N, C-alpha and C positions, 0 to 999 in steps of 0.2 A: 117510562119515557115521557118527557114533557116537552112543551115548547111548540113553536110555530110549525116545524116540520112534522111533528107528530100529529098535529091537527090536520095538516094537509093529507097525511097518510090515511087518516080516518075517513076522508072523503076523496080518496085518491083517484077515482075514476077520471074526472076531467083533468086533474093535475098530471096524470100519466100520459095524456094524449100526445104531448110533444116531448121529445127527448133526443138523446144522441144516437138515434136509430139508423144512421147512415153508415154503410160499410166503409172500410178503408180500401178494400179491393173487391170490385165486382168482376173485373176482367180475369181471365184464366180460371174460371170456375166451371164445373160441369154444366150447371144450369144455363150459363151464357154461351158455352162452347158447343161443340158437336157431340162429344161423348167423353167418357172418363179417360180414354186413351190419348186424346190430343187436346184436352181443355186448355193447356197452357199455350199451345201454338195456334189454336183456332181463334183465340181472342186475346191479343197481346196488350202489353202496357202501351205501346205506341198506338195501336188501334183504339184504345180507350179514349184518346183525345178526339177521335173523329167519328166514333161509332156509337149510336144510341143503344143503350142496354135494353134487354127484354124484361128482366125480372127485378131489377133493383138499380140503385145508384151508388156512387162512392164519392168521397171527398175528404179534405183535411178538416179536422175539427167539425165534422158534419152534424147536422141537427135536422129533424124532420117530424112530421106527424106520424102516428103509429100505423098508418097505411102507406107511408112514404110517398105521399102524393105531392107535397110541397117540400122542397129541400133547401137548406142553408149550408154554406160552407165557406171556406177561405181559399182564395187564389193569390199567388205571390209571383213577383218577377224582380230579380236583382239587376236587370239591365245587361247581364252577361250570358244568361242561360239561353239555349236555342229554343226552349219551349216555356210556356207558362206553367208554373207548378200548381196544378189543380188537384193532384192526388199524389200519394206517397209512392216512391220508387222502390223497387226491389227486384231480386233475381228470381227467375222461374225455377221450377224443380230441376230442370236440366242444366241451367246456367250456374247454379251454386255448387261449390264443391262439397257442401253438405245439404243440398236440397234448397227449397225455396227459402228466401231470406230477405226481409225488408232492410233497406240500406238508408235509414233516416234516423234522426235523433228527435224523439218526441216523448212527452211524459204527461201522464194524467195525475193531476194534483189534488183535485177535490171534486166531489159529486154528492148530491143528496138523492135519495131514492125517487123523489118526484121530479127531479131535474129542475127544481126551483133555483138551484145554483150549481154551476159546473165550471171547472177551470182546468185548462191544459196548457202545455208549453210546447212550441215547435221551434227548433233551432235551424235557422236558414242561413247558409253561407253567403257572404257578399261576393265571393269569387264564383266563377262558373262551376256549377254543380258537376262533379266528376262522373257522369253517367258512363262514358266509354271506359274510363279507367276501372271502375268497379266491375263492369262486365268482363273486360279483358283479363284483369289480374286474377279474379276468381276462377276464370276458365282455365288459367295456366296452373292452378293449384290442384293437388290431389286430395283424396280423402284423408290422407295422413297430415296434411297441412292445416293450419288454422284458417279461419275465414278472414277475408280482407274486408274490413269494415269502413264505414264513412270516416270514423275518427282516425283511421290509419292513413288516409289519403293526404293529410296535412291541410285540408281545406278550412279547418278552424284555427290554423296558426295565427298568432298575433291577435287572437280574439276578433278576427274580422268576420263577424256574423251578427245576425239579428236574433234576439230572443223575442219571439212573437207569442205573447200571452193572450189567450182567448178565454173570455168569460161569457157564459150565458146566465141570465137571471130572468125569472118570470115575475112580471108585475101582476099577473093573473093567469088562469089556466090557458087563455088564448092570447096572451100578450107577452111576447118573447123579446128580451133585450139581449143584444150582442155587443160586447165591448172588446176591441182588439187593441192591445198596446204593444208597439214594436220598440224594443230597446236596442240601440246601436252599441254593442259591446266593443267595437273596434276603436283604434286610435285616431281615426279620421272621420270627417263627415261622410255620410254615404246615403245613396238614394235607394228607396224601396218603393216598388209599385205594389200597393196593397188593395185587393179587390174583394170585399165581401160579396158573395154571389147568392142569388136566389133563382131557383128554377123548378119546373114541374117534371116529375118522372114521366118518361115517355110511355104512355098507356094507350094513346088514341089509335095508332095504326094497327095494333095487335087485336083490338077488340071489335073492329067493324064500325058500326054506326054509333060513335061516341063523340059527344061535343067536346071540342078542344078547349083547354084552358087558355087564358091569355094574360100576359103581363103588358102593362101600358104605362109608359113614363108620362106622368101628369104635369109635373113641374120639377125644377131642379131638386134632386134629393128625395123625390117621392115617386113610388110606383104603385099602381093599382093592380092587384092580382085577383083574377076571377077564375074560380074553379067550379066545375059542375057539381061537385060533392061538398066541398068546403065553403063554397060561397065566396064572398068578397073579403079580401085582406088588403091591408095597407102596409107598405114597406117604406120606412123612412131611414135616411142615411145622413149622418153629419160627421165632418163638415160636408156641405154639398159638393158633389163631384160629378163629372160626366158619367152618365149611366149608359153602358153599352148593352145592346139587346140583340140577341140572335134566336135561332130556333134550336131546340134540342132534337135535331134530326141528323141522321147519318150523312157524312160526307161521302156519298157513294163514289164520286169520281176518284177520290184518294184511296178508298178501301177496296172497292170492287171494280173500278174502271167503268162504271155505268153513270148515266146522267143523274144529277141531283134533282130532287123534287122542288127545291128552293135554293136560291143563291146564298141564303143565310143558314149555315149549318152549325153543328155542335162546336167546331173549333173556331167559329167566327170571332169570338172575343180574344182568343190567343192571337189570331192573325192581326187584329186591330192593335193590340198592345205590343206584341213582340216585333211585328213586321210593319206596323204603321198603316195597315190596309183598312181604312175606314169603310170601304165598300163591303167588307165582310160582315158588318153589323147593319141592322135594319135602319133605314133613314127616318122612319116615323116612330121609332121607339116602341114598337109593338112586337111581341114574340113570346117565347116560352122559356127563355134563359136570359138573365140580366146580371150585370156586375157593375158596381160603382167603382170607377177607376180613380184611386187616390195615388198621386205621385208625391211621395214624401221625401223631403231632404232632411235627414235626421242628424243633428250634430253628434260628434263623438261623445259617448257616455250619456247621451240624453235619450228621450223617448218621445214618441208621437202616438196619439190615440185616435181611433176611428170608432164611431158608434153606429149601430143599426137597430131598428125596431120593427118587428112584424106583429101586427095586431089586427083584430077583427073590427076595429072602430076607427073612425077618423079622429085625428088629434090636432088641435091648433098649435100646441107646443109639445111635440112628442119627446123632447129631450129635457124638459123642465125638471122632472123628477127622476130622470134616468140614473144618474150616479148615486142618488140617495137610495133608490131601489136596489141597485147592485150591492151597495155597502150593507144594507139591511139583510139581504139574502145571504151574503157571505157571513155575517155575524150569526145568523140563524143556523147556518151550516156548522159553524164552530161550536155553537151550543149543542147541536144535535150530536156531534161526534164526541164532545166532552162527556156527554152522558153515556153514549154507546161504548166508548173505549175506556173512559175513566182515566185515573192517573194524572200525571203532570201534563198539562196541555201543550207544553213546549218540548216535551221529551222526544228523543230520537225514536224510541220505540213506538210512540204514538204516530209520529210522522210516517214510519214504515207501514203501520197498520192502516192509517188513513189512506195512503196512496195505493195500497193493495186493494182496498175496498173501492176506492174511486175508480181504479182501472177496471174492476169488475162491473161497476155501474156504467162506465163509459163504453164497455164492450157489448152493451145491448144493441141489437141490430134487427131491423125489420128484414125478415127472411121470407121470400115468396118463391114457391116452386110447385107447380102443378104438373106432376109427372105424366099423367095421361095426356095433357095438352102438349107438353114438351115432346112426347113421342109422336103425336099426330103431326106436329109442325115439322118434324124431321122425316115424315113419310113412313113412319113405323106403325104397324097395327097395334093400337093400345091394348087390344085383347089377345095379342099373340102369346104363344106359350111361354116365351122367355121373359115377358115383362111382368115380373112378380110384384113390383111395387107401384103398379099403375094407380092404386087407390090413394097414394100419398098426395095430400094437398096441404102445403104449408103456406101460411099467411099470418105470421105471428112475429112479435118482438121476442127474440131469443137471446140469452146471454151466451155470447160466442167464446170459444177458447181464445181467439185472437182475431181481431177484425181485419187484419192484413194477411197473416200467414194461414189462418184457419177461419175464414169468414163463412163457416158453415157449422151446424151443430154436429157433435159426436156424443153418442149416448152416455158413455161413462164420464166424459168431461162435464156434461150438463148436470149429471148427478152430483159430482164434486163441487160444481159452482153453487148449487143450492145450499151447501153446508155453511160456507161463510156468509152467504147472502142472508141467512136467517138472523144474523146479528143486526143487520140494518134494515131489512125489509122482509119480514116473515111471509107476507102475502105473495110477494114476487117469488120467494124461495119455493113456496107451495106450488105456484103456477108453473114454475120451471120443472118441478118434479112431475107434475101431472101431464105436461105437454105431450111427451112421447107415448103416454099411456092412453091418449085420446084416440077416437075412431079415425081421425084424419091421418094419424101417424102409425099407430100399432097395427101390425098386419092382422088380418082376420084369423090367421093361425096362431096368433099370440106373440110372435116375434116383435121385438122392439127394433126400429131401424137403427143401424149403426152410425153411418156418416154418409155424406153426399156421394163420395167416390164409389161407395159400394154399400147401399142400404142393407143388403142381405148378408153382410159380414156380421160377425159377433163381437161385441164389446163385452168386457166383464160385466156380469149382471149385478151392478152395484146400486140400482135404483131403490131397492127395498131398504138397504142400509141407509141411504140418504133420506128416504122418506121417514124412517124411524127417527133419525137424528133431528129432522125438521119438526116432527111431531112432538118430540120431547121438549122443544123450546116453549110451546104454549099449550100443549095438550088439546089441540083442535081435533076432536073425534070425527067431525064431519069430513075434514080433510082425509083422515085415516080411512074412513068408510068409503070414500071415493076412490082411493088408490088401491085398496086391498084387492078388489076383484080383478082389475087388469094386471096387477102384479102376480096374482095367483095364476092367471091365464098364461103369462109369460114364463112362470116357473114350470108349468105343465109343458109348454113348448120345449124348454130345455130338457125335461125328463124324457120327452118323446124323441127329440132330434139329436141330442148330444151324448147319449149313453148307448154306444154302438152295440153292446152285448146285453144290455139290461142288467148290468152288475152294480149299478150305482157308482161307477167310475166314469168320469166325464172327460170328453175330448175338447170341445169348444173351438179349437183352432187358434186363430190369431190372438184373440183375447187381449188386444191392445199392447202386449209386451213385444214390440215390433221385432227385435232381432235377438232376443235373450236366449233363444234355444239353439240347438245344433242345426236344426232344419227350419225352413219356412213352414210354420205349423198350419198355414192355410192351404198349402200346395200339396199335391201328391208326393208321398215320401219316396226317395230314391230306393228304399228297401222294399216298398210296398207296405201293406199293413197300416197301422195307425199308432198314435201316441195317446196313452192315458195320462192326463195332465194333472199334476199335483195342484196346480193353481185352479184349473177348471173344477176339480172336485171340491177344493176349499171354497171357491166362490159359491158353489151350489149348497154347501153346508151352511155358509153364512147367510145365503139367501133364505134357506129354509128356517134358520133360527130367527131371522127378522120377521118372517111371516108368522111364526109361532107367537112372537111377542105381540104382533098386531092382532092376531086372532084372539088372544087372551084379553087384550085391552078392549076389543070390540064385543067381547062376550060370545065369540064364535067358537065355543068349545069343541064343537064337532070338527071344524076345520083344524083347530089346534091339535086335537088328538091324531088326526090323519097326518098332519105335518110332522108331529113328533115321531111317528112311525117312519116317515120318509127319512127324517134326520137319523134315526137309529140305523136304518139300512145303509145310509151314506157313511156314517161313522164306523160301522162294522166293516164295510168294504174297505175303507181307508186303512183301518188297523189290522186287517187280516194279512197274514204273511204272504198269501198268494197274490195280493194286489201289487206288491213290489214297490209301492209308493214310499214306504218307510224303509230306510236302509239302517239296519241295526248297527252295522260296523261303523258307519260314518255318523250316525245320530242325526239324520237329516232326511227331509222329504225330497224325492226326485220324480221327474217324469219317467215313464216307462215306455219303451218302444216295443210294440207287439208285432212280431214278424209273421208273415203269411204262413210259415211252417209251424206256427204254434209256440215257438220260442220267444223269449222276451229279453230285453236288455235295458237295465236301468241307465238313464242318461245322467251321469253323476256331475252335473253342472250345479254348483252351489250358487243359487240366484234367488231373486225375489219369489220365484216359483215355489221354492221350498220354505220361504218365510210366510207365505200367505195363509197356510193352515193356522198360523197364530191368530189371524184375524177372525177365524171361525170359532170364536170363543164368546159365549153369551151366558149371562147369569140371570136366572129367574129368581126373584126375591122370595124369601121365606113367607112374606105376606101373600104373594100370589099362590104359593104352594098350599097355604092354609085355606085360601078362598076357593081354590079349585081342586079339592082332593080327588075329584073324579078323574082328573088328568093323570095324577100320579098312580092312582089305582089302575087306570087304563093302561099305562105304560108297564106296570108290573105284570098285568095280565098278558100284554103283548110279548114281553120278554120271557114269561113262563111258556108261552106257546112256541117261542123261537129260541131255544137254548143256544144255538150256534151264534145267533146275533148277540145274546148276552155274553157269551164267552169271548167274542171279539171286541167288545166294548171295554175301554179302560175302566177299571174298578168293577167290571162285570155289571155295569149299569147301576151300581149302588153309589150313594153319596156318603161322605164321611159322617155327616150329621143328618140323621133321618128327619129332623125338623127344620134344618137350616136352608140356606139358598141352594139352588140347583145349578150346576155348571154343565153346559153343553159344549163339548170341544172334541177335537180329533186327536187328542194326545193325553197321556197321563202326566203326572208330576215329573217322573223320571225323564220322559221324552221332552217335556217342556224345558227342563234344566239343560238338556243337551243342545236343544235348538238355541236357547238364549246364550249359552256359552260360545257358540259360533257367531251369533248375531252381534254380541257385545265385544267381540275380539277385534281390536284395531287392525290386525293383520288379515281380517276377513271382512266383515260387514260394517263395523263401527268406524265411521270417519269423523273428523272434527266438525263435520257439517251435516250430520244425520246418518241415516242407514243407507248404505250403498245398495244398488240393484244387483250387483254381482260381487262375489267374494274376491277380495284383493289377492287371495292365494293363487287365483288363476293367472296372475301376472307372470309368475315363475313356473306355474304348473297348469298350463292351459289344458282344457279337456279336449281330447282328440278321439274321434271315432272314424275308423276306416270302413268305407262301403265300396265294394267293387274296385278297390285300388285307389279310391279317392278319399283324401283326408278331409273330414269336417271338423273344424276347430273353433273353440270358444275360448278367448283370452280376455283378461281384464283390460278394459279401456276406460280410463277415468273421464275422458272427455268425449269427443265425437266418434261416431261409428267409422269403422274401416271397411264395412261391407255394404253392398247395395240392397240388402233385403228391405222390402217395403220402401224403396226409394232412397234408403241410406241417409235420410235426414233426421232420424231418431236413433237413440242409442240407449239400450237397457243393459249394456255390458259393463256397467261400473258406476255411472253417475247416480246422484241422489235425486229422487223424484218425490215431490211433496205428497201426492196422493197415497203412495205406498206407505210413506212415513206416517201419514194421518191414520191409516188403517192400523198400523202397528201400535201407535200411541194409544188409540182407542181400545185396542185389544188388551194392552198391558193394564189399562185402568180397569177393564172388566175383570181381568184375572186377579187384580188386587182386591176387588170387591169380594171375591170368593176366598182367596188364600190369606188375605190380611197382612198385617205388618210383620208377622213372624216368618213369612216366606221371603227370603232374600237371596240375591245372586251377586256374583262378582261383577262390578261395573267400573271400569273396563275389565274384561276377562284377564286374569293373571295379576291384577293390581293389588289384591288383598283387601279391596274396598267393597263392602257389601251394602247393597241398597234394596229396599223393597220395590215391588213392581211399579207402584205409583211414582216413587222417586226416580226409577229408571225412565219412565215416561216423561217426567219433568226434565231429566238430563237431555234426552233426545230433543225435546221441544226447544230447550234453551240453545242447543247447538245449532239447530235450524234457524232460530230467530237471530242468533249472533251473526249468521252469514249475511244478513241484510243490514245489520247495525254498523254505524260508523265507529272505526277504531283508529289507532295510531297510523296505520297504513291505508286508511280509507275503508270502504266496505268490501269484504271478501267477494261479494257477488260481482263486483266490477272487475275482478281478475287482475288487479294491479294497474289498471289503466290510469295513468297519472292525471289525465284531464279531469277525472272525477274528484280530484282534491281541490280543484279551483272553486272559489266561492260561489260562482254561478252554476256549478255542476254538482257540488258535493251533497246537496240535499235531494238528489234525484235518483233514488234506487230504482233499478229495473227488476221486473218479476219474470225471470226467464222460465222457459219450459222445463228445464232441469238444471242441475248444478254439478260442477266438476267433483268427482268422487274423492279427491285428495285435498283440494284447496278451496272448494266452494264457489269457484268462478261460475258465472252464469253462462249457460250454453243453450243452443236451440233457439226457438222463437223468443226474441228478446223482450217482447211486450206481452207474453202470454200471462196475463193477469187472471186467467180463468182459474184452473185448479191451483196455481201457485198463490192465489189470494188466500189459500188456507193458512198462510203465514199469519194472517190477522187473528186467528184463533189461538196462536201459540202462547201469547202472554197468559191466557186463561189456563192453559194446560200446565204452564210452569208454576202458576200460583196454586194449583190443586193440592 
């Protein structure tokens, strides 16, 4: 990697200080609300206009320092809306017919790792924004109905909207340029109120004796910002416009019915712009929140531009070099991605990969949450018996799944984020892997926190897989040495907590697969007893394999030997007939329900649960085998001591070639062929757009289990969920999910390393066409990539929405949470560029 951005990455400390670290939604989160039960209702979107936040801030196209002390964003008003648009609008979990859902059109177009250049697009209607219509229409729909989106309201008809393009560029580490270009796409001249906004995060009243920061309008278009930690900054705006100033203080009268501490409160700028109440802003131009009010009359088909600059030095001509710097940074970004992505710089494939990675980099968010302090502020004893996560103190920039729908970390999401990040920013990828393994996050007992709504839940233990993937990028053994001990600690937690009978068959519970099972796997079962999970056991086998690889790489042969024995016990338990996980008749892995009376019932749902054992396939090279013969000798000795374990292992623990590579897996060649025959069957898992999470066979043959006269049913649903398990806003009963596909693709490549070109399977099943496993991985990769590429009928991910064939929309793919199991249409969180950014790796997989 060469060029200006690479040089900045080599000295990235100061260049990383400022970035797109502002959330898109701070309201409705547990940390701002009262508890996980009523977070949505205790701090609403409406209140967010009037109420100062405790732990963070939000805004449109937001930018801040890495402690979120000083914030920049964009506010808009079209002259028709009842409110100033300062943040994105969406439905709460209870309002949406499929859960929480942002109702806006915005797109991340470009981003460098150091935020030296960023570009995004927000589409703002010229007519009144349909807030009430969106709420009412979605409320009238059921889970079986599609969601009612902003594009469905007709508000963009006749192209009566503004394309608001936002660019950030850095002239230096502490010199941030903001250029906003508003394009009138409509047939008539239209007025847009455009307000670049600068403010301080409210920290003073929470911390006691803290000196307040101040903003002071010095002259037209210039604000002096003084912060006790950051020092003095200067904010310049062009063309000069009235600068409205208020305080970032709660409007207590409106929210709580109590007196205000100041007449100038958080919504003062909205009152001045929308209602013409200039008494709502400070008369002396001093406060903690300021906005430059540009009232732009933009001719049809034309554009207008506003510029702003935040710097740590006074400038006589702050805009003299402004456009030249922006152009230079954009060219440097082009050069950077030309090298990172390769290929035709104008190609649609490159566009998709660039925007997927840009969304990932834009989704970095400063996340602060001190659980002990949060508990104390709510009158709860932080040392109480039920407060198990009181040690957690977060104050970091984290790559979020989605900064509106999921503006909080989730453990397995974060691990998957690191994998595509390694392509553009290996150091950030490593930092994200290490984050939850640090003492401020990882529980003293070894557990990794799951997600804000329930830190104590369990996500699939995929951190070791991600760590090994990241390590293989540049072979940083210091990184590997840092993550190995806490990963081993977390592995031990799983061994001790999620193996109810000590049989090396694991439960886990939720494991992220929200509603894929017959029952809510986190809740007490209606039958009593427990579920031995095929996926939980597969996750633990994969975890163990990854730790073995790390231990060997670090020369920790003692750990490697012990872990190999752990792996042998797990593999033997999985393959043993008494486990019930493998169903010989169906040729598939299933969960098993263990009843209180000692009987068991296989839960014959053909789902990703039964495919995940494929992922637990790791190859140790012949070179490693030769370099560490003591490991092989130790395993032979172990198996000699435990003949029952040897008998349960496929191949009885022997490899076909005594000097070749070693395969660790939970299946033999016969079982592998049977699993792949189902996975590659279009009537089961193989869709035109990747591997489904549930077999399509269950559309006509749903799985039904009767318990005490109540039927529990699992049927194939290619799109949204029809049941309320885990809120009903996720669905693993049919759609395609990128992370599961990524695991399968990687597993197929590992298996090819062992079996070679001579091992082929029908792909698709029944077609008579035979491919080796590397070619199968390439086929799946291509089908996923094609979902995002433009074709005759547009991009499949857009679900046939004709608006996306328009010239101003067609180059704007969205990276949804998951994809329709039959047609590839995007579903779920529409801007979830987190794990869906894995699409950026697919061209490499296709080319293998």
